[in-house]
PASE-443343 format. One record per atom (N, C-alpha, C): atom name; x, y, z; residue in three letters; residue number from 1. Coordinates in pm, 1 decimal. Each point is the difference from the previous one (the first is absolute). Layout:
<rs>
r at:CA, xx:X, yy:Y, zz:Z, aa:Ala, i:NUM
...
</rs>
This chain:
<rs>
r at:N, xx:75.8, yy:-121.9, zz:-9.7, aa:Unk, i:1
r at:CA, xx:-88.6, yy:106.2, zz:17.2, aa:Unk, i:1
r at:C, xx:89.0, yy:152.5, zz:-15.6, aa:Unk, i:1
r at:N, xx:-2.8, yy:80.5, zz:-82.9, aa:Unk, i:2
r at:CA, xx:72.1, yy:126.8, zz:-21.9, aa:Unk, i:2
r at:C, xx:-45.1, yy:98.9, zz:85.3, aa:Unk, i:2
r at:N, xx:91.4, yy:77.4, zz:61.8, aa:Unk, i:3
r at:CA, xx:-39.3, yy:107.7, zz:90.7, aa:Unk, i:3
r at:C, xx:16.6, yy:135.2, zz:-68.4, aa:Unk, i:3
r at:N, xx:31.5, yy:-9.3, zz:-144.8, aa:Unk, i:4
r at:CA, xx:33.9, yy:131.0, zz:-63.9, aa:Unk, i:4
r at:C, xx:-139.9, yy:77.8, zz:-26.5, aa:Unk, i:4
r at:N, xx:28.2, yy:113.9, zz:-1.8, aa:Unk, i:5
r at:CA, xx:-125.8, yy:89.6, zz:-51.4, aa:Unk, i:5
r at:C, xx:-14.3, yy:16.0, zz:-135.4, aa:Unk, i:5
r at:N, xx:-131.1, yy:-10.7, zz:-13.4, aa:Unk, i:6
r at:CA, xx:-32.5, yy:11.0, zz:-165.0, aa:Unk, i:6
r at:C, xx:51.2, yy:92.1, zz:-53.3, aa:Unk, i:6
r at:N, xx:39.9, yy:-21.4, zz:-133.0, aa:Unk, i:7
r at:CA, xx:73.9, yy:98.6, zz:-79.1, aa:Unk, i:7
r at:C, xx:-109.1, yy:84.0, zz:-72.3, aa:Unk, i:7
r at:N, xx:-17.3, yy:121.7, zz:19.7, aa:Unk, i:8
r at:CA, xx:-82.9, yy:86.4, zz:-89.0, aa:Unk, i:8
r at:C, xx:78.5, yy:129.4, zz:-51.1, aa:Unk, i:8
r at:N, xx:-33.2, yy:60.3, zz:-104.0, aa:Unk, i:9
r at:CA, xx:75.2, yy:109.9, zz:-39.6, aa:Unk, i:9
r at:C, xx:10.6, yy:104.3, zz:105.4, aa:Unk, i:9
r at:N, xx:-92.7, yy:41.4, zz:100.6, aa:Unk, i:10
r at:CA, xx:9.1, yy:76.8, zz:110.3, aa:Unk, i:10
r at:C, xx:99.4, yy:-51.8, zz:98.4, aa:Unk, i:10
r at:N, xx:2.5, yy:-122.2, zz:32.1, aa:Unk, i:11
r at:CA, xx:96.9, yy:-50.8, zz:90.5, aa:Unk, i:11
r at:C, xx:157.3, yy:-0.6, zz:-38.1, aa:Unk, i:11
r at:N, xx:7.3, yy:-35.8, zz:-143.0, aa:Unk, i:12
r at:CA, xx:151.8, yy:21.4, zz:-59.9, aa:Unk, i:12
r at:C, xx:42.5, yy:131.4, zz:9.8, aa:Unk, i:12
r at:N, xx:-117.8, yy:95.9, zz:-38.1, aa:Unk, i:13
r at:CA, xx:66.1, yy:137.2, zz:6.4, aa:Unk, i:13
r at:C, xx:45.1, yy:46.5, zz:119.9, aa:Unk, i:13
r at:N, xx:-107.2, yy:-25.4, zz:106.2, aa:Unk, i:14
r at:CA, xx:18.4, yy:36.4, zz:155.3, aa:Unk, i:14
r at:C, xx:152.7, yy:-67.3, zz:29.5, aa:Unk, i:14
r at:N, xx:20.1, yy:-120.0, zz:-17.9, aa:Unk, i:15
r at:CA, xx:134.1, yy:-74.0, zz:32.1, aa:Unk, i:15
r at:C, xx:117.2, yy:88.7, zz:-65.9, aa:Unk, i:15
r at:N, xx:-21.7, yy:27.9, zz:-129.3, aa:Unk, i:16
r at:CA, xx:105.2, yy:64.7, zz:-59.3, aa:Unk, i:16
r at:C, xx:47.3, yy:140.1, zz:74.6, aa:Unk, i:16
r at:N, xx:-107.2, yy:87.3, zz:22.9, aa:Unk, i:17
r at:CA, xx:42.7, yy:116.6, zz:61.9, aa:Unk, i:17
r at:C, xx:30.2, yy:-6.3, zz:149.5, aa:Unk, i:17
r at:N, xx:-38.1, yy:-110.7, zz:51.7, aa:Unk, i:18
r at:CA, xx:37.6, yy:-16.9, zz:144.5, aa:Unk, i:18
r at:C, xx:117.7, yy:-36.5, zz:5.9, aa:Unk, i:18
r at:N, xx:61.1, yy:-85.0, zz:-87.3, aa:Unk, i:19
r at:CA, xx:140.2, yy:-37.7, zz:-1.7, aa:Unk, i:19
r at:C, xx:74.0, yy:92.9, zz:-20.3, aa:Unk, i:19
r at:N, xx:-11.6, yy:120.4, zz:-113.2, aa:Unk, i:20
r at:CA, xx:69.8, yy:105.2, zz:2.2, aa:Unk, i:20
r at:C, xx:8.5, yy:87.2, zz:101.8, aa:Unk, i:20
r at:N, xx:-106.7, yy:23.3, zz:77.3, aa:Unk, i:21
r at:CA, xx:-6.5, yy:89.9, zz:106.8, aa:Unk, i:21
r at:C, xx:60.5, yy:-48.6, zz:113.9, aa:Unk, i:21
r at:N, xx:-13.0, yy:-130.5, zz:15.5, aa:Unk, i:22
r at:CA, xx:92.5, yy:-81.3, zz:119.7, aa:Unk, i:22
r at:C, xx:142.3, yy:18.1, zz:-9.8, aa:Unk, i:22
r at:N, xx:57.9, yy:16.1, zz:-138.7, aa:Unk, i:23
r at:CA, xx:143.6, yy:39.6, zz:-44.9, aa:Unk, i:23
r at:C, xx:40.3, yy:122.2, zz:22.8, aa:Unk, i:23
r at:N, xx:-106.3, yy:105.7, zz:-37.4, aa:Unk, i:24
r at:CA, xx:41.3, yy:115.5, zz:33.2, aa:Unk, i:24
r at:C, xx:8.6, yy:79.8, zz:122.3, aa:Unk, i:24
r at:N, xx:-106.4, yy:-58.7, zz:80.8, aa:Unk, i:25
r at:CA, xx:-25.1, yy:69.8, zz:129.2, aa:Unk, i:25
r at:C, xx:41.9, yy:-73.8, zz:115.1, aa:Unk, i:25
r at:N, xx:51.5, yy:61.3, zz:119.4, aa:Unk, i:26
r at:CA, xx:22.9, yy:-79.1, zz:122.6, aa:Unk, i:26
r at:C, xx:-145.1, yy:-61.9, zz:44.8, aa:Unk, i:26
r at:N, xx:-0.5, yy:-120.9, zz:55.7, aa:Unk, i:27
r at:CA, xx:-100.5, yy:-65.2, zz:39.1, aa:Unk, i:27
r at:C, xx:-46.6, yy:58.1, zz:136.8, aa:Unk, i:27
r at:N, xx:-63.8, yy:124.0, zz:-11.8, aa:Unk, i:28
r at:CA, xx:-46.6, yy:59.0, zz:109.8, aa:Unk, i:28
r at:C, xx:-117.7, yy:74.0, zz:-28.9, aa:Unk, i:28
r at:N, xx:-86.6, yy:-7.9, zz:68.7, aa:Unk, i:29
r at:CA, xx:-147.1, yy:69.9, zz:-3.6, aa:Unk, i:29
r at:C, xx:25.5, yy:164.4, zz:-12.9, aa:Unk, i:29
r at:N, xx:-58.0, yy:45.2, zz:-130.4, aa:Unk, i:30
r at:CA, xx:30.4, yy:131.1, zz:-2.0, aa:Unk, i:30
r at:C, xx:-89.1, yy:108.0, zz:74.9, aa:Unk, i:30
r at:N, xx:-95.0, yy:-74.4, zz:93.0, aa:Unk, i:31
r at:CA, xx:-74.6, yy:78.9, zz:97.0, aa:Unk, i:31
r at:C, xx:49.3, yy:-24.2, zz:138.7, aa:Unk, i:31
r at:N, xx:3.2, yy:-127.4, zz:32.4, aa:Unk, i:32
r at:CA, xx:20.2, yy:-21.9, zz:149.5, aa:Unk, i:32
r at:C, xx:121.6, yy:-27.6, zz:35.6, aa:Unk, i:32
r at:N, xx:104.2, yy:-19.3, zz:-119.6, aa:Unk, i:33
r at:CA, xx:145.8, yy:-20.2, zz:-2.6, aa:Unk, i:33
r at:C, xx:31.6, yy:-149.3, zz:72.8, aa:Unk, i:33
r at:N, xx:-95.5, yy:-103.3, zz:-9.1, aa:Unk, i:34
r at:CA, xx:39.7, yy:-113.5, zz:50.2, aa:Unk, i:34
r at:C, xx:83.3, yy:-66.2, zz:-97.7, aa:Unk, i:34
r at:N, xx:98.8, yy:-96.5, zz:54.1, aa:Unk, i:35
r at:CA, xx:80.2, yy:-78.7, zz:-85.4, aa:Unk, i:35
r at:C, xx:-50.3, yy:-116.0, zz:-51.6, aa:Unk, i:35
r at:N, xx:5.1, yy:-64.4, zz:-107.0, aa:Unk, i:36
r at:CA, xx:-51.3, yy:-118.2, zz:-37.1, aa:Unk, i:36
r at:C, xx:105.9, yy:-86.0, zz:-68.0, aa:Unk, i:36
r at:N, xx:11.9, yy:-158.8, zz:41.6, aa:Unk, i:37
r at:CA, xx:86.6, yy:-87.6, zz:-67.7, aa:Unk, i:37
r at:C, xx:-39.5, yy:-134.8, zz:19.8, aa:Unk, i:37
r at:N, xx:61.5, yy:-87.0, zz:-86.9, aa:Unk, i:38
r at:CA, xx:-49.7, yy:-126.4, zz:21.7, aa:Unk, i:38
r at:C, xx:-156.1, yy:-41.5, zz:-45.8, aa:Unk, i:38
r at:N, xx:-50.4, yy:-74.7, zz:99.8, aa:Unk, i:39
r at:CA, xx:-138.3, yy:-36.0, zz:-24.9, aa:Unk, i:39
r at:C, xx:-94.5, yy:116.8, zz:17.1, aa:Unk, i:39
r at:N, xx:40.2, yy:87.5, zz:74.1, aa:Unk, i:40
r at:CA, xx:-87.0, yy:152.3, zz:-0.7, aa:Unk, i:40
r at:C, xx:10.6, yy:79.5, zz:-86.7, aa:Unk, i:40
r at:N, xx:93.1, yy:-37.0, zz:-100.8, aa:Unk, i:41
r at:CA, xx:2.5, yy:93.6, zz:-126.4, aa:Unk, i:41
r at:C, xx:-129.1, yy:9.6, zz:-91.6, aa:Unk, i:41
r at:N, xx:-71.6, yy:-98.0, zz:13.2, aa:Unk, i:42
r at:CA, xx:-130.7, yy:-17.7, zz:-72.8, aa:Unk, i:42
r at:C, xx:-92.3, yy:107.8, zz:69.6, aa:Unk, i:42
r at:N, xx:19.2, yy:48.9, zz:119.9, aa:Unk, i:43
r at:CA, xx:-85.0, yy:91.8, zz:54.0, aa:Unk, i:43
r at:C, xx:12.3, yy:143.7, zz:-74.9, aa:Unk, i:43
r at:N, xx:111.8, yy:17.6, zz:-65.0, aa:Unk, i:44
r at:CA, xx:45.9, yy:141.9, zz:-59.0, aa:Unk, i:44
r at:C, xx:-59.3, yy:-2.7, zz:-138.5, aa:Unk, i:44
r at:N, xx:-97.1, yy:93.1, zz:-37.5, aa:Unk, i:45
r at:CA, xx:-64.6, yy:8.9, zz:-117.9, aa:Unk, i:45
r at:C, xx:67.8, yy:129.2, zz:-79.2, aa:Unk, i:45
r at:N, xx:-49.1, yy:-16.3, zz:-140.6, aa:Unk, i:46
r at:CA, xx:46.1, yy:139.2, zz:-89.2, aa:Unk, i:46
r at:C, xx:-138.6, yy:74.9, zz:7.6, aa:Unk, i:46
r at:N, xx:23.9, yy:120.0, zz:33.5, aa:Unk, i:47
r at:CA, xx:-119.0, yy:98.7, zz:-8.9, aa:Unk, i:47
r at:C, xx:19.9, yy:83.1, zz:-134.2, aa:Unk, i:47
r at:N, xx:-91.9, yy:26.8, zz:-66.7, aa:Unk, i:48
r at:CA, xx:5.4, yy:100.0, zz:-108.0, aa:Unk, i:48
r at:C, xx:-24.0, yy:134.0, zz:44.0, aa:Unk, i:48
r at:N, xx:53.6, yy:90.3, zz:6.1, aa:Unk, i:49
r at:CA, xx:-19.6, yy:125.1, zz:49.9, aa:Unk, i:49
r at:C, xx:-102.9, yy:90.2, zz:-61.1, aa:Unk, i:49
r at:N, xx:-31.3, yy:-29.0, zz:-134.2, aa:Unk, i:50
r at:CA, xx:-113.9, yy:58.3, zz:-51.2, aa:Unk, i:50
r at:C, xx:-116.0, yy:-85.8, zz:-34.7, aa:Unk, i:50
r at:N, xx:18.7, yy:-134.9, zz:70.3, aa:Unk, i:51
r at:CA, xx:-123.3, yy:-76.0, zz:-0.8, aa:Unk, i:51
r at:C, xx:-3.9, yy:-70.5, zz:-114.1, aa:Unk, i:51
r at:N, xx:67.8, yy:-0.2, zz:-114.3, aa:Unk, i:52
r at:CA, xx:0.2, yy:-34.9, zz:-124.8, aa:Unk, i:52
r at:C, xx:74.6, yy:-110.3, zz:-10.8, aa:Unk, i:52
r at:N, xx:-48.8, yy:-130.2, zz:-0.7, aa:Unk, i:53
r at:CA, xx:83.2, yy:-129.6, zz:-10.9, aa:Unk, i:53
r at:C, xx:82.0, yy:-34.0, zz:-135.3, aa:Unk, i:53
r at:N, xx:-51.2, yy:84.9, zz:-104.2, aa:Unk, i:54
r at:CA, xx:37.9, yy:5.0, zz:-152.7, aa:Unk, i:54
r at:C, xx:134.4, yy:92.3, zz:18.2, aa:Unk, i:54
r at:N, xx:-6.0, yy:99.6, zz:97.7, aa:Unk, i:55
r at:CA, xx:124.9, yy:74.6, zz:-18.2, aa:Unk, i:55
r at:C, xx:117.4, yy:-40.2, zz:86.1, aa:Unk, i:55
r at:N, xx:90.4, yy:-69.4, zz:-104.6, aa:Unk, i:56
r at:CA, xx:118.6, yy:-73.0, zz:77.0, aa:Unk, i:56
r at:C, xx:120.7, yy:41.5, zz:-80.6, aa:Unk, i:56
r at:N, xx:51.2, yy:110.0, zz:34.8, aa:Unk, i:57
r at:CA, xx:118.3, yy:85.7, zz:-78.6, aa:Unk, i:57
r at:C, xx:107.3, yy:-86.3, zz:57.5, aa:Unk, i:57
r at:N, xx:108.2, yy:-30.6, zz:-95.0, aa:Unk, i:58
r at:CA, xx:119.9, yy:-73.5, zz:19.6, aa:Unk, i:58
r at:C, xx:88.7, yy:63.3, zz:107.7, aa:Unk, i:58
r at:N, xx:-24.3, yy:129.6, zz:44.7, aa:Unk, i:59
r at:CA, xx:92.5, yy:52.6, zz:104.1, aa:Unk, i:59
r at:C, xx:-47.8, yy:-32.3, zz:128.9, aa:Unk, i:59
r at:N, xx:-151.0, yy:-56.3, zz:8.2, aa:Unk, i:60
r at:CA, xx:-56.9, yy:-20.8, zz:124.2, aa:Unk, i:60
r at:C, xx:-52.2, yy:118.3, zz:74.3, aa:Unk, i:60
r at:N, xx:-8.6, yy:113.2, zz:-65.8, aa:Unk, i:61
r at:CA, xx:-65.7, yy:128.2, zz:67.5, aa:Unk, i:61
r at:C, xx:-128.0, yy:-11.8, zz:28.2, aa:Unk, i:61
r at:N, xx:-92.9, yy:-84.4, zz:-33.6, aa:Unk, i:62
r at:CA, xx:-142.6, yy:-16.3, zz:39.4, aa:Unk, i:62
r at:C, xx:-1.8, yy:-95.3, zz:114.2, aa:Unk, i:62
r at:N, xx:103.8, yy:-57.7, zz:63.6, aa:Unk, i:63
r at:CA, xx:-14.6, yy:-121.2, zz:80.5, aa:Unk, i:63
r at:C, xx:55.3, yy:66.0, zz:121.1, aa:Unk, i:63
r at:N, xx:-68.4, yy:-73.2, zz:118.3, aa:Unk, i:64
r at:CA, xx:65.2, yy:8.9, zz:137.1, aa:Unk, i:64
r at:C, xx:-27.8, yy:-115.9, zz:54.1, aa:Unk, i:64
r at:N, xx:73.9, yy:-68.6, zz:93.9, aa:Unk, i:65
r at:CA, xx:-16.0, yy:-130.7, zz:54.9, aa:Unk, i:65
r at:C, xx:-66.5, yy:41.8, zz:126.0, aa:Unk, i:65
r at:N, xx:-110.8, yy:-50.2, zz:40.6, aa:Unk, i:66
r at:CA, xx:-77.2, yy:24.4, zz:129.5, aa:Unk, i:66
r at:C, xx:-36.3, yy:-143.0, zz:50.3, aa:Unk, i:66
r at:N, xx:2.6, yy:-23.0, zz:125.4, aa:Unk, i:67
r at:CA, xx:-47.8, yy:-118.4, zz:62.7, aa:Unk, i:67
r at:C, xx:-166.6, yy:-9.2, zz:-27.9, aa:Unk, i:67
r at:N, xx:-28.4, yy:-140.3, zz:22.9, aa:Unk, i:68
r at:CA, xx:-163.8, yy:-4.8, zz:-2.7, aa:Unk, i:68
r at:C, xx:-80.2, yy:105.8, zz:67.7, aa:Unk, i:68
r at:N, xx:20.1, yy:12.3, zz:115.4, aa:Unk, i:69
r at:CA, xx:-65.1, yy:103.7, zz:74.7, aa:Unk, i:69
r at:C, xx:-11.5, yy:133.6, zz:-38.7, aa:Unk, i:69
r at:N, xx:102.1, yy:51.7, zz:-53.4, aa:Unk, i:70
r at:CA, xx:27.8, yy:153.9, zz:-57.1, aa:Unk, i:70
r at:C, xx:-64.8, yy:-3.7, zz:-109.5, aa:Unk, i:70
r at:N, xx:8.9, yy:-98.3, zz:-104.8, aa:Unk, i:71
r at:CA, xx:-39.7, yy:-29.6, zz:-116.1, aa:Unk, i:71
r at:C, xx:-145.3, yy:11.2, zz:-6.5, aa:Unk, i:71
r at:N, xx:-79.8, yy:-86.6, zz:76.3, aa:Unk, i:72
r at:CA, xx:-129.9, yy:14.2, zz:47.5, aa:Unk, i:72
r at:C, xx:-41.3, yy:125.5, zz:32.3, aa:Unk, i:72
r at:N, xx:62.5, yy:66.4, zz:98.2, aa:Unk, i:73
r at:CA, xx:-41.0, yy:134.5, zz:55.2, aa:Unk, i:73
r at:C, xx:-5.7, yy:97.4, zz:-115.9, aa:Unk, i:73
r at:N, xx:113.3, yy:-6.1, zz:-85.6, aa:Unk, i:74
r at:CA, xx:13.6, yy:102.5, zz:-74.7, aa:Unk, i:74
r at:C, xx:-133.1, yy:-12.2, zz:-118.1, aa:Unk, i:74
r at:N, xx:-38.2, yy:-126.6, zz:-38.9, aa:Unk, i:75
r at:CA, xx:-97.4, yy:-24.5, zz:-99.1, aa:Unk, i:75
r at:C, xx:-138.1, yy:50.5, zz:86.1, aa:Unk, i:75
r at:N, xx:-15.1, yy:-39.1, zz:115.2, aa:Unk, i:76
r at:CA, xx:-116.0, yy:61.3, zz:68.4, aa:Unk, i:76
r at:C, xx:-5.4, yy:135.0, zz:14.2, aa:Unk, i:76
r at:N, xx:106.2, yy:86.5, zz:-0.3, aa:Unk, i:77
r at:CA, xx:-5.4, yy:128.0, zz:2.9, aa:Unk, i:77
r at:C, xx:-46.4, yy:70.6, zz:-164.0, aa:Unk, i:77
r at:N, xx:41.2, yy:-81.3, zz:-74.2, aa:Unk, i:78
r at:CA, xx:-12.9, yy:46.3, zz:-152.1, aa:Unk, i:78
r at:C, xx:-161.5, yy:-28.0, zz:-6.9, aa:Unk, i:78
r at:N, xx:-50.9, yy:-116.7, zz:13.4, aa:Unk, i:79
r at:CA, xx:-123.7, yy:-21.5, zz:-12.3, aa:Unk, i:79
r at:C, xx:-94.0, yy:111.4, zz:82.7, aa:Unk, i:79
r at:N, xx:39.2, yy:15.6, zz:118.3, aa:Unk, i:80
r at:CA, xx:-65.8, yy:95.3, zz:96.4, aa:Unk, i:80
r at:C, xx:0.4, yy:143.9, zz:-82.1, aa:Unk, i:80
r at:N, xx:102.1, yy:49.3, zz:-51.0, aa:Unk, i:81
r at:CA, xx:10.3, yy:121.3, zz:-59.8, aa:Unk, i:81
r at:C, xx:-86.8, yy:-3.5, zz:-136.4, aa:Unk, i:81
r at:N, xx:-3.3, yy:-99.8, zz:-58.4, aa:Unk, i:82
r at:CA, xx:-84.5, yy:-7.3, zz:-118.3, aa:Unk, i:82
r at:C, xx:-128.9, yy:9.5, zz:32.7, aa:Unk, i:82
r at:N, xx:-64.3, yy:-65.2, zz:97.6, aa:Unk, i:83
r at:CA, xx:-112.5, yy:15.5, zz:52.2, aa:Unk, i:83
r at:C, xx:-55.0, yy:130.2, zz:45.5, aa:Unk, i:83
r at:N, xx:82.7, yy:62.0, zz:90.0, aa:Unk, i:84
r at:CA, xx:-21.0, yy:111.6, zz:58.3, aa:Unk, i:84
r at:C, xx:-6.1, yy:134.9, zz:-123.3, aa:Unk, i:84
r at:N, xx:69.8, yy:-28.8, zz:-109.3, aa:Unk, i:85
r at:CA, xx:18.5, yy:96.2, zz:-102.1, aa:Unk, i:85
r at:C, xx:-129.7, yy:-15.1, zz:-77.7, aa:Unk, i:85
r at:N, xx:-57.6, yy:-113.0, zz:-11.1, aa:Unk, i:86
r at:CA, xx:-133.1, yy:-27.8, zz:-48.4, aa:Unk, i:86
r at:C, xx:-126.8, yy:62.8, zz:64.9, aa:Unk, i:86
r at:N, xx:10.5, yy:6.9, zz:122.3, aa:Unk, i:87
r at:CA, xx:-94.3, yy:25.8, zz:79.0, aa:Unk, i:87
r at:C, xx:-9.7, yy:174.2, zz:39.6, aa:Unk, i:87
r at:N, xx:87.4, yy:66.4, zz:-50.1, aa:Unk, i:88
r at:CA, xx:34.9, yy:138.8, zz:28.5, aa:Unk, i:88
r at:C, xx:-139.8, yy:64.8, zz:-85.5, aa:Unk, i:88
r at:N, xx:-61.2, yy:109.8, zz:87.7, aa:Unk, i:89
r at:CA, xx:-109.6, yy:61.2, zz:-60.7, aa:Unk, i:89
r at:C, xx:25.8, yy:64.3, zz:-136.0, aa:Unk, i:89
r at:N, xx:-79.2, yy:24.2, zz:-93.2, aa:Unk, i:90
r at:CA, xx:45.0, yy:54.7, zz:-115.4, aa:Unk, i:90
r at:C, xx:64.2, yy:-115.1, zz:-99.5, aa:Unk, i:90
r at:N, xx:43.7, yy:-105.4, zz:44.3, aa:Unk, i:91
r at:CA, xx:78.2, yy:-93.9, zz:-83.9, aa:Unk, i:91
r at:C, xx:-106.0, yy:-67.0, zz:-98.4, aa:Unk, i:91
r at:N, xx:41.2, yy:-13.8, zz:-130.3, aa:Unk, i:92
r at:CA, xx:-82.1, yy:-71.4, zz:-89.4, aa:Unk, i:92
r at:C, xx:17.7, yy:-160.1, zz:11.4, aa:Unk, i:92
r at:N, xx:105.8, yy:-34.7, zz:73.6, aa:Unk, i:93
r at:CA, xx:16.8, yy:-156.6, zz:25.2, aa:Unk, i:93
r at:C, xx:-89.1, yy:-38.6, zz:108.4, aa:Unk, i:93
r at:N, xx:-16.5, yy:-132.9, zz:0.0, aa:Unk, i:94
r at:CA, xx:-87.4, yy:-95.0, zz:103.0, aa:Unk, i:94
r at:C, xx:-135.9, yy:17.4, zz:-36.8, aa:Unk, i:94
r at:N, xx:-74.6, yy:-65.9, zz:109.8, aa:Unk, i:95
r at:CA, xx:-136.2, yy:-38.6, zz:-34.0, aa:Unk, i:95
r at:C, xx:-88.0, yy:135.0, zz:28.8, aa:Unk, i:95
r at:N, xx:-109.3, yy:21.1, zz:-82.7, aa:Unk, i:96
r at:CA, xx:-99.4, yy:106.8, zz:-8.7, aa:Unk, i:96
r at:C, xx:-102.2, yy:-26.3, zz:81.9, aa:Unk, i:96
r at:N, xx:-56.8, yy:102.1, zz:80.3, aa:Unk, i:97
r at:CA, xx:-112.1, yy:-9.0, zz:84.6, aa:Unk, i:97
r at:C, xx:-111.3, yy:-28.3, zz:-88.2, aa:Unk, i:97
r at:N, xx:-81.4, yy:-84.5, zz:15.6, aa:Unk, i:98
r at:CA, xx:-124.0, yy:-47.0, zz:-65.2, aa:Unk, i:98
r at:C, xx:-106.7, yy:1.0, zz:73.2, aa:Unk, i:98
r at:N, xx:1.4, yy:-2.7, zz:152.0, aa:Unk, i:99
r at:CA, xx:-111.2, yy:-41.8, zz:85.1, aa:Unk, i:99
r at:C, xx:17.1, yy:91.8, zz:133.8, aa:Unk, i:99
r at:N, xx:-108.0, yy:75.1, zz:31.6, aa:Unk, i:100
r at:CA, xx:25.3, yy:91.7, zz:107.0, aa:Unk, i:100
r at:C, xx:-111.6, yy:-75.7, zz:93.3, aa:Unk, i:100
r at:N, xx:59.6, yy:-39.9, zz:88.6, aa:Unk, i:101
r at:CA, xx:-94.4, yy:-64.5, zz:130.4, aa:Unk, i:101
r at:C, xx:-95.8, yy:88.6, zz:62.9, aa:Unk, i:101
r at:N, xx:18.3, yy:121.2, zz:-1.0, aa:Unk, i:102
r at:CA, xx:-71.0, yy:109.7, zz:92.2, aa:Unk, i:102
r at:C, xx:-78.7, yy:102.0, zz:-83.0, aa:Unk, i:102
r at:N, xx:2.2, yy:-34.6, zz:-147.7, aa:Unk, i:103
r at:CA, xx:-60.5, yy:100.4, zz:-100.5, aa:Unk, i:103
r at:C, xx:-134.2, yy:24.5, zz:43.7, aa:Unk, i:103
r at:N, xx:-97.0, yy:-115.8, zz:25.3, aa:Unk, i:104
r at:CA, xx:-128.7, yy:47.4, zz:41.1, aa:Unk, i:104
r at:C, xx:-52.1, yy:2.2, zz:145.2, aa:Unk, i:104
r at:N, xx:101.7, yy:36.3, zz:91.5, aa:Unk, i:105
r at:CA, xx:-15.7, yy:-20.2, zz:145.4, aa:Unk, i:105
r at:C, xx:-75.3, yy:126.5, zz:48.7, aa:Unk, i:105
r at:N, xx:7.9, yy:119.4, zz:-61.3, aa:Unk, i:106
r at:CA, xx:-73.5, yy:111.2, zz:41.7, aa:Unk, i:106
r at:C, xx:-151.8, yy:-22.9, zz:-37.2, aa:Unk, i:106
r at:N, xx:-27.6, yy:-57.0, zz:-125.5, aa:Unk, i:107
r at:CA, xx:-124.5, yy:-17.5, zz:-41.4, aa:Unk, i:107
r at:C, xx:-85.1, yy:-113.5, zz:109.7, aa:Unk, i:107
r at:N, xx:78.8, yy:-95.7, zz:30.7, aa:Unk, i:108
r at:CA, xx:-52.0, yy:-111.5, zz:87.1, aa:Unk, i:108
r at:C, xx:-38.3, yy:77.2, zz:137.2, aa:Unk, i:108
r at:N, xx:91.6, yy:67.2, zz:57.9, aa:Unk, i:109
r at:CA, xx:-12.9, yy:66.9, zz:131.0, aa:Unk, i:109
r at:C, xx:-108.8, yy:95.1, zz:-5.9, aa:Unk, i:109
r at:N, xx:-20.8, yy:73.1, zz:-111.0, aa:Unk, i:110
r at:CA, xx:-113.4, yy:88.1, zz:-23.2, aa:Unk, i:110
r at:C, xx:-143.4, yy:-90.9, zz:-5.6, aa:Unk, i:110
r at:N, xx:6.0, yy:-115.1, zz:-56.9, aa:Unk, i:111
r at:CA, xx:-111.3, yy:-79.2, zz:1.0, aa:Unk, i:111
r at:C, xx:-40.2, yy:-57.0, zz:122.5, aa:Unk, i:111
r at:N, xx:79.6, yy:-26.9, zz:98.9, aa:Unk, i:112
r at:CA, xx:-21.4, yy:-31.4, zz:130.7, aa:Unk, i:112
r at:C, xx:-46.6, yy:91.1, zz:91.1, aa:Unk, i:112
r at:N, xx:67.6, yy:144.4, zz:-30.0, aa:Unk, i:113
r at:CA, xx:-79.5, yy:115.1, zz:97.8, aa:Unk, i:113
r at:C, xx:-160.2, yy:43.6, zz:-55.0, aa:Unk, i:113
r at:N, xx:-19.7, yy:-42.0, zz:-124.3, aa:Unk, i:114
r at:CA, xx:-147.8, yy:57.0, zz:-42.0, aa:Unk, i:114
r at:C, xx:-81.0, yy:-108.5, zz:49.5, aa:Unk, i:114
</rs>
């Protein structure tokens, strides 16, 4: 029984830039400065600074090595910023209001008082 991961174009591409990044940069998380080696090296990930996984320049200028925790935190912050940008008043992005729960409340209250 083989334990190797399935070979997809994405995993091949990821493995290629990961190997390059690990050769270019010290095995240290760019955020928390933890050092990695041996079996724990798999906990060090390549983060794309512009969040575009297709942007892989040969000089590695779009990459930084982050531990799993810092990488997850970075993507959570990015997702949160996108969500809050869409929710700004006056923004054309995001869901539009289509239902107003209290639109007829004044009429209903008038009806009870009469």
